[in-house]
C-alpha positions in Angstrom: -13.1 17.2 -11.2 -11.6 17.2 -7.7 -12.4 19.9 -5.2 -8.9 21.0 -4.2 -9.8 23.7 -1.6 -7.2 24.2 1.1 -9.4 22.8 3.9 -9.4 19.3 2.4 -7.2 16.7 4.1 -3.7 16.5 2.5 -2.5 13.0 2.0 0.9 11.7 1.0 0.6 8.7 -1.3 3.7 6.5 -1.7 4.2 4.3 -4.8 7.1 2.0 -5.6 8.0 1.3 -9.3 10.8 -0.9 -10.7 9.7 -2.3 -14.1 9.4 -0.2 -17.2 7.7 -3.0 -19.0 4.7 -2.5 -16.6 4.1 1.2 -17.4 0.5 0.4 -18.4 -0.1 -1.0 -14.9 1.4 2.1 -13.3 -0.8 4.3 -15.5 -3.9 2.4 -14.3 -2.8 2.9 -10.7 -2.1 6.6 -11.2 -5.6 7.1 -12.8 -7.1 5.6 -9.6 -5.1 8.1 -7.5 -6.0 11.0 -9.7 -9.7 10.1 -9.2 -9.7 10.5 -5.4 -12.4 12.7 -4.0 -12.5 15.0 -1.0 -8.7 15.0 -0.4 -5.6 16.6 -1.9 -2.8 14.3 -2.8 1.0 14.7 -2.8 2.2 11.7 -4.8 5.6 10.3 -3.9 6.9 7.9 -6.6 10.1 5.9 -5.8 11.8 4.5 -8.8 14.4 1.7 -8.7 17.6 2.2 -10.7 16.1 3.9 -13.7 18.1 5.6 -16.4 17.6 9.4 -17.0 15.5 8.5 -20.1 13.3 6.1 -18.2 12.8 8.6 -15.4 11.8 11.2 -17.9 9.3 8.8 -19.4 7.8 8.0 -16.0 7.5 11.7 -15.3 5.5 12.2 -18.5 3.2 9.4 -17.5 2.6 10.9 -14.0 2.0 14.4 -15.4 -0.5 13.0 -17.9 -2.4 11.1 -15.2 -2.5 14.0 -12.7 -3.4 16.7 -15.3 -6.3 18.9 -14.1 -6.4 17.3 -10.6 -4.4 19.9 -8.7 -2.4 17.1 -7.2 1.4 17.4 -7.2 4.2 14.8 -7.1 7.8 14.1 -6.4 10.0 11.5 -8.1 12.9 9.8 -6.4 15.3 7.5 -8.2 17.0 5.0 -5.9 20.2 3.7 -7.5 20.8 -0.1 -7.2 24.2 -1.0 -8.7 24.3 -4.4 -6.9 20.8 -5.5 -8.1 19.5 -6.0 -4.5 15.9 -6.3 -3.6 14.8 -2.8 -2.7 11.2 -3.4 -1.6 11.8 -2.2 1.9 14.4 0.4 0.9 12.0 2.1 -1.4 9.3 2.2 1.3 11.9 3.8 3.7 12.8 6.4 1.1 9.1 7.3 0.8 8.6 7.5 4.5 11.8 9.6 5.0 10.6 12.1 2.3 7.1 12.3 3.8 8.5 13.1 7.3 11.1 15.5 6.1 8.8 17.4 3.8 6.3 17.9 6.7 3.4 18.6 4.2 0.9 16.1 5.5 0.0 14.2 8.7 -1.4 11.3 6.6 0.5 8.6 4.6 -0.9 5.8 2.5 0.8 3.4 0.1 -0.3 1.6 -3.0 1.6 -0.8 -5.2 1.8 0.3 -8.9 -0.2 -2.7 -10.0 -3.2 -2.2 -7.7 -6.1 0.3 -7.8 -8.2 2.4 -5.4 -11.8 3.4 -5.9 -12.7 7.1 -5.8 -13.7 6.9 -2.1 -10.5 5.2 -0.8 -8.5 8.0 0.7 -11.5 10.0 2.1 -12.7 6.8 3.7 -9.4 6.1 5.3 -8.7 9.6 6.5 -12.1 10.3 8.2 -11.6 8.0 11.3 -8.2 9.5 11.8 -9.8 12.9 12.1 -12.4 11.6 14.6 -10.1 10.0 17.2 -6.6 9.5 18.5 -5.8 6.7 16.1 -2.5 6.0 14.4 -4.0 3.9 11.6 -7.3 3.2 9.9 -8.2 0.4 7.5 -11.0 -0.5 5.1 -11.9 -3.4 2.8 -10.0 -4.6 -0.2 -11.1 -7.4 -2.5 -8.9 -9.5 -4.7 -9.1 -9.4 -8.5 -8.0 -12.1 -11.0 -6.5 -10.1 -13.9 -5.1 -11.3 -17.2 -2.4 -8.9 -18.6 -1.6 -9.0 -22.3 0.0 -6.5 -24.6 -0.4 -3.7 -22.1 -4.2 -4.4 -21.6 -5.8 -5.8 -18.5 -8.8 -8.2 -18.5 -10.7 -8.7 -15.2 -11.8 -12.3 -14.8 -13.0 -12.6 -11.2 -13.3 -10.7 -7.9 -13.3 -12.5 -4.6 -13.3 -11.4 -0.9 -10.2 -13.4 0.1 -9.0 -11.4 3.1 -12.4 -11.0 4.8 -11.2 -7.6 6.1 -14.7 -6.6 7.1 -14.7 -9.4 9.6 -11.3 -8.7 11.1 -10.1 -6.7 14.0 -6.7 -5.6 15.3 -6.5 -8.9 17.3 -6.5 -10.9 14.1 -3.0 -9.4 13.3 -1.7 -11.7 16.0 -2.6 -14.7 13.7 -1.7 -13.4 10.2 -1.6 -10.2 8.1 -5.0 -9.6 6.5 -4.2 -6.0 5.4 -2.8 -5.4 1.9 -0.6 -2.4 1.6 -3.3 -0.1 0.2 -6.0 -1.0 2.6 -4.8 1.3 5.4 -3.5 4.8 6.2 -1.1 6.0 8.8 -1.5 9.2 10.8 2.2 10.0 11.0 1.8 13.0 13.4 1.1 10.4 16.1 3.8 7.8 15.1 7.4 8.0 15.9 9.5 7.8 12.7 11.4 4.7 14.0 8.1 2.7 14.2 7.8 3.1 10.4 11.2 1.7 9.6 10.8 -1.2 7.2 13.3 -4.0 7.7 15.5 -4.1 4.5 16.7 -7.6 5.3 13.1 -8.9 4.9 12.4 -10.1 1.4 8.7 -10.6 2.2 6.2 -9.4 4.8 8.1 -6.1 5.6 4.7 -4.4 5.8 3.4 -7.0 8.3 6.4 -6.4 10.5 5.7 -2.7 10.7 1.9 -3.2 11.3 2.6 -5.4 14.3 5.1 -2.9 15.7 2.6 0.0 15.3 -0.5 -1.8 16.4 1.1 -3.3 19.5 1.3 -0.1 21.4 -1.1 2.2 19.6 -4.9 2.4 18.8 -6.0 1.6 15.3 -9.5 1.8 13.9 -11.5 -0.4 11.6 -14.5 1.9 11.7 -14.9 1.7 7.9 -13.6 -1.9 7.5 -16.9 -2.9 5.7 -16.4 -0.2 3.0 -14.8 -1.5 -0.2 -12.1 0.9 -1.4 -10.1 -1.0 -4.0 -8.7 -4.1 -5.6 -5.6 -6.1 -4.9 -4.8 -7.4 -8.4 -3.3 -10.8 -9.0 -2.0 -10.9 -12.5 -1.2 -13.7 -15.0 0.0 -13.3 -18.5 1.0 -15.8 -21.2 2.8 -18.4 -19.1 3.9 -16.0 -16.4 2.8 -15.1 -12.9 3.6 -11.4 -12.2 3.0 -11.1 -8.5 5.7 -11.7 -5.9 3.1 -13.0 -3.5 1.2 -16.3 -4.0 -1.6 -15.9 -6.6 -4.8 -16.7 -4.5 -6.7 -17.6 -7.7 -4.5 -20.5 -8.6 -5.7 -24.0 -7.8 -3.8 -25.4 -4.7 -2.0 -28.0 -6.8 -0.5 -25.2 -9.0 0.9 -23.2 -6.0 4.6 -23.4 -5.5 5.7 -22.9 -1.9 7.4 -19.6 -1.5 10.4 -20.3 0.7 11.2 -16.6 1.0 7.7 -16.0 2.4 8.0 -18.9 4.8 11.3 -17.6 6.1 10.1 -14.1 6.5 7.0 -15.2 8.3 9.1 -17.2 10.8 11.3 -14.1 11.3 8.4 -11.8 11.9 6.5 -14.1 14.3 9.7 -14.8 16.3 10.5 -11.1 16.5 7.1 -10.1 17.9 6.1 -13.2 19.8 7.0 -11.8 23.2 6.0 -8.2 22.6 3.4 -6.5 24.8 0.0 -6.0 23.1 -2.3 -3.2 24.2 -6.0 -2.8 23.5 -7.7 0.6 23.4 -11.3 1.8 23.7 -12.8 2.4 20.2 -10.8 -0.2 18.3 -14.0 -1.8 17.0 -13.8 -5.2 18.6 -17.4 -6.2 18.0 -17.9 -8.0 14.7 
């Protein structure tokens, strides 16, 4: 049972969901949110072009997951008549709602097919309460998961991103931070810095991280604490992730041209930007 006293940090958690066939994965993610300790949660769930019946089904799933936690939620259904990729648009909708609601100074995201451990949000929020940081991050490991008939089977866990060994400076080389490995303190971030580029099909989160970290202090105080799993799924003859499955043998990996193009765009956009370093950003490995 969560302690939902009013003095606990209040965190907004944003989730994107677009595939009714993956409701079991959403339920698994929601269970991990419901299990969070030492925080209160306002769940913001952005749906993509769902029918009223589908929206009602998702609402029932959310209510069941959060029952007894004291956590509350909002559903937003983003219409998509043209069938566009709404990855970034959904994130922007979540950010807009968070800022306009004004209920919390803390915002974290998690994809519907990933999970947090019970310590995740408390671990991320603590450094933000200790110093004038705009973002904190912790460790996420990768999981090789087989998905079949609504069931998940964990096959392997590996430390692919080496987050515990990375500092802010490593963002200049590549993005080592999955979406659910960090939390923003939005009271210290101008809304325009958290604008996700809706023309980017991949790496929209990396683009924002570079923009935020370039001029503001971030903290990896708890970067050695494992707070969740980034799940890479396969089913019968199907790869389910939009990003490259890190558990596939190199010969089986198909080059993702969308990722390559997005990476080129992001690097070009930020290549001449000023990069500031601040005391307390945990440079020592």
